[in-house]
N, C-alpha and C positions, 0 to 999 in steps of 0.2 A: 599555486595555480588552482583555480576553481574548476570543478568537474563540469563537463558539458552534458546538458540534458539531451535526451533523445528527441528527435523531431517527429511530428506527425508524418506518416507515410513510411517511416523506417520500420524494419522488422523488430519486433520485441525480442530481446535476447532470451534464449532458452535458459531454463534453470531446473535444478533438482535439489530439493532441500527437505528438511523435516518440519512438520507442523507441531502444534501444541499437543497432539495425541501420539507423536512419534511416528506418524505416517509420512511416507514420501509424497511430496507435492511437486508436480512439474507444470510448466506452462502448457505443454502439449496436451495435457488432459482437459484443457479448456478450449481446444480448437472446436470451432463450430458454435461457440457461444462468446458473448462479450464478457470481459472481466475488468473490474476496476482493481488495479494494484496500487494500494496506497502505502507509501513509505512514511515511517514515523520514527522519531528519535529513541524513545524509551518507554517500556511498559510501566503502567501505574504512576505516571506523572500527570499533572493537571491537564495540560493541553492534549496529550496523547489519549488520556482517558475520555475527555470530552469528545474528541474526534471518533474514537472507537465506539462510544455509546451512541453517537449520532448515526453511525453506520448501522449499529444494532437496531436502533429504534426505527430506522427507515428500511431495513432489509426487505420487508414485504413489498415495498415500492420497487426496489431494485429487482426482486424476483419477478414481479409482474411485468417489468420492462425487459426481462430476459437477460439480466446482467448479474454475474457473480461478483463477490467481493473477496479480496485477499489483502490482509495486512502483512507488511514486511518490516522487520527491524533486526538489528544485530543481537537482540536478546536471545537467550537460550530457550530450548524447548520447555524446560522447567519453569522459567519465568513467564513464558507465554501461557503455560497451563494455569498458573496461579492467577494471571491477569484475566484470562478467559473465564475462569471459574468465578472470580470475585465479581465480575461485571456481566456474567451470563452472555458472553460473546458467542453468537451462533455461527460465526464464519471462521475460516482457517487463518491462523497467524503463522507466518513462515519464519523460522529461526535461521537467519543468515549469519551464523557465528563466524563463518570464514570471510564475510564481507564481499563475496563474489557477486552477489545479486546487486547490492547497493552500488558497487563499482561499475558493473555492466550497465546499469540504468542511470549512471551519472549523478547519483544523489549522495555519495560519500565524499566529504571534503572538509576544508577548513571552515570553522564556525567561530563566532565570537559571542561571549556572554560575560557581562560585567567586566569588560576590559581584558578578559582572558581568551586566548585563541587555543582551539583544540580541534581534533578531527571528530566528525560526527555525521549523522544522517540528516539530510535536509527533508523537510516536510513537503513532499511532492507526490502527486498522483498521476497515473497513466490509465487511460482507457485503451485496452487492447481489443481489437476487432475480432470477428469470427475467424479470419484467416491468419491471425497472429501478428498483425501489424499495429503500430501505434496510431490510434485514431485521434486522440486528444491528450494534451499535457496540461496539468494544473501545477505551475511552479509556485513556490512561496505561499503555501496553503495556510489559511487562517482556520484553526481547528473548529471553531464554533460556527463558521459560515460555510465550510467546504462542502458538506454533504448536500446542502440546498443548491449550491452552484452545480454540482454534478447532476443532481436530479433535474434541475432546470434544463441543462444541456441535453440530457437523455430524453426528456419529455418533448422538447422541441424537435428532436430527430425522428420521433414516431408519429 
């Protein structure tokens, strides 16, 4: 059974987890600001690296629009630290090793690659509004095009 993505208007599920610096990150600390939560399968793989670097390169544009960026995967704090250091990622990477966040946001489920089925994280992003609600969902994200799609949406809203 495929997981069900959250719908715009739904409350964004609360979470508390560790980032790449060993600091606790919660959704509640972003209340009053918009935040992009982008879910990705695995640190330091081609698609995930392209997506993370696109967010990095465009972070000043997000900041100017008043939007924070959070990356979430099931990788460990240590893997996130190496990934962030290797590519100078200036935003927080959330280590969801318990898979509670990916499950709550409906992005953990069956995937297929080269005829093999396995459980993994789908590449999905959510824009959470200032009140903690889901404003926009980007399912089935293409890593090289996604950041531009998000920026286009945000710029049209301002």
